[in-house]
N, C-alpha and C positions, 0 to 999 in steps of 0.2 A: 272758928275754923277757916283757914285761908282757902279761898276758892282756887280751883286748879287754873294754872296758866293757860291762856288760849293756845290752841294748837297752831304751830307754824304752818303757813300755807304750803311750804315745801314738803311737809310730812303729812299733809291732809290726804286721805285716800280719795281716789277718783270717785265721782258719783256713780251709783249703780244704775243700770238701765241704759237708756240712750245717751249719746254724747260721744262714744268712741267706736262702738261696733266691734265685731270680732276681728282678730288680726288677720285671719285667712282671707277675709273680704278685701282688706287693704292690699295684701300681697297679690291677690288675684287681679285687682284693678291695676296695680303697678305692672304686672306681667302682660296684661292686655295692652296697656299703653306702650310698653317696650316693643311688643310684637308689631303694633301699629307703626311705631317709629321706624323699625327695621324695614317694614313693607314700603313705607313712603320713601325712605332713603334708597332702597333698591329700585323703585320706580323712577326717582328723580336722577339718580347717579348710577346707571347700570354698569358703567365702566369700572366702578369700585370692585364689583364682584368678579370681574374678569382677571384681576391680578391677585395672586395668592398672598403675597406679602401685605398688600393693602387690606385684603379681606381679614387676615389675622389681626391686623392692627385695629380694624373697626370692631371686630368681635371682642377683642380684649378691652377696648374702651367701653363698649356697651356692658360687658360684664362688670367692670369697675363701677359703672353708673348704677347697675342693679344693686351692688353691694352697698354703695352709699345711700341709695334710695330706700333700701330695706331698713337700714339703721335709722334713717330719719322717720320712717313710718312707725317703727317700734317706739321711738322717742316721742313722737307727736300724735300718736293715734288717740291719746286722751284729749287732744286739743285740735280737732279737725279744722276749725276755722283758721287757726294760725297756719296749719299745714297748707291749706288751699291758698291763703294769701301769699305765702312764700313760693308756692308752686306757680302762681300767677305771675309773680315778679320775675322768676327765673324763665318762665315761658316767654314773657315779653322781651327779656334780654336776648333769648335765643332767636326770636323772630327778628329783632332789630339787627343782630349780627348776621343772620341769614340774608336779610334784605341788603345790608351793606355789602356783603360778599357778592351777591347776585348782580348788583348795579355798580360795582366798582369801576368798570370801564366807562360807563356813562358819567359817573361822578368825576373821574379823571378828565374826561373830555370837557365837562363843564368848567372844571377848575382851570384847565389850559386856556379856554376861551376867555374867562374872566381875567386871568393873568395877562393874556395878550392885549386886552383892552387897557388895563392899568399900567402895564410895563411893555410898551410896543417893541422894545429892543429884544425882549425874550422870545417873542414870536409864539406860534402855535404849531406843534408838530402833528402832521396828519399823514400817517404811513411814512413814505419816503420823501415827503415834502415839508418845507418850513414856510409858514405863512406869516408875513410881517405887515403891520399896519404903519402907515406914514405918521411921523410925528406932527406936532402942530405947525412946524415950519415947512412941512412938505417933504422932508428928507426921510430916507429909510435908514434906520440904525439896527444893528444886530450885535448881540453879545455872543462871542465865540470863545472857545477854549483853545489857546495857542500853547502847545506843549504843557497843558495842564493849568495855565494861568488865564483867568478871565480877562478878555480885552473887548472893549466896546468899539465897534467900527461903524463908520458911515459907508453905506453901499455906494460905490462910485464907478459907474461903467465907463467913465472917461479916463480912469487911471489904468495904465497898462499893467501895473503890478499891485500887489498888496503893499501898502505903505504904512510903516510904523512911525509914530511920533517918537522923538528921543526919550520921552518919559516912559512910554510903553516898552521901548527897547530895553531900558534899564530894568523894568519889571521882569523881563524875560532873561535877565542875566547878561545882557550885552552892555559893553562900555562904549557909548557913542564917541568918546574922545579917541578911541583906538581903532575905529573903523576907517576903511578906505572909501571915500566918497567919489567913486570913479564913474558912477552912472549919472547921466545928464537927462533931465526931463524938462520939456517945454510945456508950460501951463499957461492959462489965461493971465496969471499974475507974473509971468516971466519965466526965466530959466532957474531951475532948482537942481540941487545935487543930492544924490542918495547913495547909500552904501549897500551893495547887494548882499543879501543873506538868504538862507534857506530855512524855512520853518519845518520842524519835524512833523507836526500834526496840527491841523486846524479843524476844529469841530464846531458845528452850529446845529443844534437840534439833532435830527437824524442823519445829518450830512457830516462826513469825516473824510478829509483828504490828507495824504502824507506828502512830504517833500514839496511844500508850496513855495514858489519863488516870491521873494519880497525884497524890500529895500527899506533902510532906515533913513528918514528924512533928516537932512542936515539942519534945517531951520525948524523951530518949534511949530507944532501943529495942535490945533484945538482937539482934533480927534484923528485916530488912525483910519486908514481907508481900506475898504475891502474891494480891491480892483479886479481886473480881468484875469490875472494869473490864478485867481481862485474861481471866478465866475465861469470862465470858458471851459473849465474841467467838469462842470455840472452837466447833467443831461439836458438841462434847460432852465430858463428863468423867464418870468413875464411880469408885467405891471398891468393891473386892471384898476384904474382909478387910484384909490389910496391904499391898494393892497399889492404887495410884492410876493411872488411865489418863487421859491428856490427849490429845484427838483434835484434829487440825489443822482 
């Protein structure tokens, strides 16, 4: 006579006695945990409960969490060890997300400082100021958006205007061959000619200026220059060692 087939573990009845406990006990524990969570949220974020729309959203979310949690308890109450492991994982994820949200401003500031060290031309925005560190050659460079196009400038207090190289002018949609080079500049390298133009908006970090006077250099330049037509419109700028501070 053939022996009966072994019972599938999926159809095996749960063990009697300990191991799962009554359902009401799990639901009660979940309710206590939810009440504690609501209490902690109300203490940590009192402004949430001052706005009716936000309050309704929070209550709805918590109700949805209760529904999901109850279904999980019903499914897993025969295996409390697995339930606690999953709860610990989700609790850890929640704590990590909460810490990331709480310290997002500090993390952003740290990221800006590291980026300023690795990419000096990007600078570090602090409130309404932009801090720039000198390059290895001692010059200050800054990347600005000119009418939405990123242009890298050398900061030059000796230049009366913002000066664009022919290459950067082409990137802005200007045709150097069609410009009128009527402006004469006297530099340490002799006399040069530039074509006057007006830049719609120049933005560097938290600083943004409209209608900035500039000129397109007739001769090639290794880099465009951020001159006094931009700098004099700031509330101030200063150099302290290898650091340049531009104030909005």
